[in-house]
C-alpha positions as CSV (number, residue, x, y, z in Angstrom):
1,X,-8.7,25.8,-9.4
2,X,-7.6,22.9,-7.6
3,X,-4.2,21.2,-8.5
4,X,-5.6,17.6,-8.4
5,X,-8.9,16.0,-10.2
6,X,-8.2,12.8,-8.2
7,X,-6.6,10.7,-5.6
8,X,-5.2,7.4,-5.5
9,X,-4.8,5.5,-1.9
10,X,-2.5,3.0,-0.9
11,X,-4.0,0.8,1.4
12,X,-1.7,-1.1,3.9
13,X,-0.2,1.0,6.3
14,X,-1.7,4.0,4.7
15,X,-5.9,3.9,5.2
16,X,-5.1,0.8,7.9
17,X,-2.9,-0.3,10.1
18,X,-2.3,-3.4,8.6
19,X,1.8,-4.0,8.4
20,X,2.4,-4.1,12.5
21,X,-0.2,-7.5,11.9
22,X,1.9,-8.7,8.8
23,X,5.6,-8.1,10.1
24,X,4.2,-10.8,13.5
25,X,2.8,-13.2,10.6
26,X,5.5,-13.3,9.1
27,X,7.9,-13.8,11.8
28,X,5.8,-16.3,13.4
29,X,5.9,-18.5,10.2
30,X,9.7,-17.9,9.9
31,X,9.8,-19.4,13.2
32,X,8.2,-22.6,12.3
33,X,10.5,-22.7,9.4
34,X,13.3,-22.6,11.2
35,X,14.5,-18.9,10.3
36,X,14.7,-15.4,12.0
37,X,14.4,-12.1,10.2
38,X,15.8,-8.8,11.0
39,X,12.8,-5.7,10.9
40,X,14.8,-4.4,8.1
41,X,14.0,-7.5,5.7
42,X,10.5,-6.9,6.6
43,X,10.6,-3.4,6.0
44,X,12.4,-4.1,2.2
45,X,9.4,-6.1,1.6
46,X,6.7,-3.4,2.3
47,X,4.6,-2.2,-0.8
48,X,5.6,-5.5,-2.6
49,X,3.0,-8.0,-3.9
50,X,4.0,-11.4,-3.0
51,X,5.4,-12.4,-6.6
52,X,8.1,-10.0,-5.6
53,X,9.4,-11.7,-2.4
54,X,11.1,-14.4,-3.5
55,X,14.5,-12.6,-4.5
56,X,14.3,-10.9,-1.0
57,X,13.7,-14.2,1.1
58,X,16.1,-16.5,-0.6
59,X,18.9,-13.8,-0.4
60,X,18.3,-13.2,3.0
61,X,17.8,-16.9,4.0
62,X,19.2,-18.9,1.2
63,X,18.1,-20.1,-2.6
64,X,16.4,-23.0,-1.0
65,X,14.4,-21.2,1.3
66,X,10.6,-22.6,0.6
67,X,9.1,-19.8,-0.6
68,X,5.9,-21.2,-1.7
69,X,5.4,-22.9,1.4
70,X,6.2,-19.5,3.1
71,X,3.5,-17.6,0.9
72,X,0.8,-20.5,1.2
73,X,0.8,-19.8,5.2
74,X,1.3,-16.5,5.2
75,X,-2.0,-16.0,2.6
76,X,-3.8,-18.4,4.7
77,X,-2.9,-16.9,8.4
78,X,-3.5,-13.2,6.7
79,X,-7.1,-14.2,5.5
80,X,-8.0,-15.5,9.1
81,X,-6.3,-12.6,10.9
82,X,-8.5,-10.0,8.9
83,X,-11.5,-12.1,9.5
84,X,-10.9,-12.6,13.4
85,X,-8.6,-9.3,14.4
86,X,-9.6,-5.7,14.8
87,X,-8.3,-3.4,12.1
88,X,-7.4,0.2,13.1
89,X,-8.3,2.7,10.4
90,X,-5.4,5.4,10.1
91,X,-5.6,8.6,11.9
92,X,-7.6,11.2,9.7
93,X,-8.9,8.8,7.2
94,X,-12.5,9.9,7.5
95,X,-12.1,13.4,7.3
96,X,-10.5,13.1,3.6
97,X,-12.7,10.3,2.4
98,X,-15.4,12.7,3.7
99,X,-13.9,15.5,2.0
100,X,-13.5,14.1,-1.5
101,X,-17.0,12.7,-1.0
102,X,-18.3,16.4,-0.9
103,X,-15.9,17.6,-3.4
104,X,-16.7,14.9,-5.8
105,X,-13.3,14.0,-6.7
106,X,-12.4,11.0,-8.0
107,X,-10.4,7.9,-5.8
108,X,-9.1,4.9,-6.4
109,X,-7.9,2.2,-4.4
110,X,-4.0,1.2,-5.6
111,X,-2.8,-2.1,-3.4
112,X,-0.3,-4.5,-3.7
113,X,-2.4,-6.5,-1.8
114,X,-4.8,-9.6,-3.7
115,X,-8.5,-8.5,-4.1
116,X,-9.6,-11.1,-2.0
117,X,-7.4,-9.5,0.8
118,X,-8.4,-5.7,0.0
119,X,-12.3,-6.6,0.1
120,X,-12.0,-8.3,3.1
121,X,-9.9,-5.3,4.8
122,X,-12.3,-2.8,3.3
123,X,-15.5,-4.5,4.0
124,X,-14.7,-5.3,7.5
125,X,-13.5,-1.2,8.3
126,X,-16.6,0.2,5.9
127,X,-13.9,1.7,3.8
128,X,-15.2,0.3,0.7
129,X,-18.1,2.3,0.3
130,X,-15.9,5.4,-0.4
131,X,-14.6,3.6,-3.6
132,X,-15.8,2.4,-6.9
133,X,-12.4,1.6,-8.7
134,X,-9.4,-0.1,-7.4
135,X,-6.4,-1.8,-8.7
136,X,-4.8,-5.0,-6.8
137,X,-1.4,-6.8,-6.8
138,X,-2.6,-10.0,-8.2
139,X,-4.1,-7.9,-11.0
140,X,-0.9,-6.8,-12.6
141,X,2.5,-7.8,-13.8
142,X,4.6,-6.1,-11.7
143,X,4.3,-4.7,-8.6
144,X,5.8,-1.7,-6.8
145,X,8.3,-0.6,-7.3
146,X,7.6,-0.5,-10.8
147,X,4.9,1.9,-11.9
148,X,2.3,-0.7,-13.3
149,X,0.0,-0.3,-10.7
150,X,-0.3,3.6,-10.4
151,X,-0.5,3.8,-14.7
152,X,-3.7,1.3,-14.3
153,X,-5.2,3.6,-11.5
154,X,-5.0,6.5,-14.3
155,X,-6.4,4.3,-16.9
156,X,-9.3,3.5,-14.8
157,X,-9.8,7.2,-13.7
158,X,-9.8,8.5,-17.3
159,X,-7.5,11.4,-15.7
160,X,-4.6,12.8,-17.0
161,X,-0.9,11.8,-14.3
162,X,-0.3,15.2,-13.4
163,X,-4.1,15.5,-12.4
164,X,-3.7,12.7,-9.9
165,X,-2.2,12.6,-6.3
166,X,-0.7,9.4,-5.2
167,X,-0.9,8.8,-1.4
168,X,2.2,6.6,0.1
169,X,3.9,5.2,3.2
170,X,6.6,3.2,1.4
171,X,9.8,3.8,-0.6
172,X,8.4,1.3,-2.8
173,X,5.5,3.3,-3.2
174,X,7.7,6.5,-3.8
175,X,9.6,5.1,-6.1
176,X,6.7,3.5,-8.4
177,X,4.8,7.1,-8.5
178,X,8.1,9.0,-9.5
179,X,8.4,6.7,-12.3
180,X,4.6,6.8,-13.1
181,X,5.4,10.5,-12.9
182,X,2.6,11.0,-10.4
183,X,2.7,13.6,-8.0
184,X,3.1,11.6,-4.6
185,X,2.3,12.9,-0.8
186,X,3.8,10.6,2.2
187,X,2.8,10.2,4.9
188,X,4.8,7.7,7.4
189,X,4.3,4.2,8.7
190,X,6.9,2.1,9.8
191,X,9.2,3.0,6.9
192,X,11.7,6.0,6.7
193,X,12.4,6.5,2.9
194,X,16.1,7.2,2.0
195,X,16.5,10.9,1.7
196,X,17.3,10.7,-2.5
197,X,13.8,9.3,-2.6
198,X,12.1,11.9,0.0
199,X,13.7,14.6,-2.4
200,X,11.2,13.6,-5.1
201,X,8.1,13.9,-3.1
202,X,5.2,16.5,-3.5
203,X,4.7,16.7,0.2
204,X,4.9,14.8,3.6
205,X,1.7,14.8,5.7
206,X,1.4,13.5,9.5
207,X,-1.5,12.1,9.0
208,X,-4.4,12.0,5.9
209,X,-6.9,14.9,7.2
210,X,-3.5,17.1,6.4
211,X,-3.8,16.1,2.5
212,X,-7.0,18.2,2.3
213,X,-5.2,21.1,2.5
214,X,-3.3,20.0,-0.8
215,X,-6.8,19.6,-2.7
216,X,-8.3,23.0,-2.2
């Protein structure tokens, strides 16, 4: 008997190579507002929904930082960027999705991005046809590193948490998975999580096709 009955996919940095695109726009907007961000600050935001970025940005740039203006600009430019720029799919994704389809293994997208962006990205890359279920950042009260998004995904899948497998590329995602009591495989994109969090993962893969080994 296989170990897992369902797979929970993150999106940005896991299925699609969008984190560097977002980083570019973030720096562009901050520059227009008279600020400059270190890469470490951007890394700390990966996996967080927009609603949870305020504290980090205010801590970095001061309490007078115009968070609402920044988010408005970022949302607008993300939408234009996703509509007009090529979005690369991460290595091994097609092999994994086809395997899940053939084996009738359930799957779901659990992304901190709002539903509008998720639909735009996954339709453009032709990924959406593989997913009937999804949970997005604008549909939950607390984003990663809180476990809410994964608990909601498990509820939608109607599969016990221990029979689900999360695929993540961020430290915040690993923490959320642990809090939800769900095994997680880490596939590196931009983030190298701290050792204390890496010690909690089920496995680490170089690309998505390697996940298949753990589903047989």
